[in-house]
N, C-alpha and C positions, 0 to 999 in steps of 0.2 A: 808229383813224383811218381815214377813207375818203378816198382820194387818187387823183386823176387828174392826173398831171403834165402831160400833153399839153394840157389845157385850163386848167391852173393852178387846179384844184379841190382844196381841202384842208379837211376838216372833222374836228375832234376831237370824239369822242363820249364821254360819261361812262361810266365803268366800270359794268358790270351786276352787281347784288348778289343779286337774287332771281329765282325762276322767272318771276314776273310781269314783272319787268324784262326778261327775255330775250325774251318775246313782244313787248313794246313796242319793244325794241331792233330786233328783226327787222322789225317793221312800219315803224319809222322809216327804216331802211336802204333798204327797198323804196321808200318814199316819196321819199327823197333821190335814189335812182337814177332813178325815174320822172320826177322834176323835170328830169332831164338828157336824157331820151329814152326810147325803148322798150328794155326789158331783153331782151337776146338770149340770155344764158347766165350762170349763176352756178356756179362750181366751185372746188374746193380748189386753191390755188396750189402746194402742195407736199405731200410725204408726211407731214410733221409735223402737217398740218391746223391750222396756226396763222395762215394767211392765206387769203383768198378773192379770186378774180378775179371781177369783175362786169363783163360786157360790155354796153355800152349803145350804141344806134344813134340818131343824130338827123340833122338836115339837113346837118350839117357832117362826118359820117362815123361810124365805129364806134370807140369808145374803151373802154379797160380801166380800170376803177376797182379799186383794191386796197383791201381791208378787212383791217386787221391791228392787233395790239396796239401801243399807243404809250405804255405806262406810263412809260417813261424820259423821254419828251418832255413830260410834264405834272408840274409841281411844285405841290403844294398848299401854300398859305400859310394859317396859322391865326392 
């Protein structure tokens, strides 16, 4: 999930399965962030490296978007 609670931005992204998907995933996240402003910084949010802080600046201020696994929040129906 890519989340910025301050601006009520919540996007659930599909789980990555292949190396090709990883590149597309990275490009998509960059595009989503740029849609919200100019990227200021991207860094690990913790020592476990399971979440990423993405700082974006726009005309309303600077905001932190958190990118993290959200498997438990998505239920697949078949």
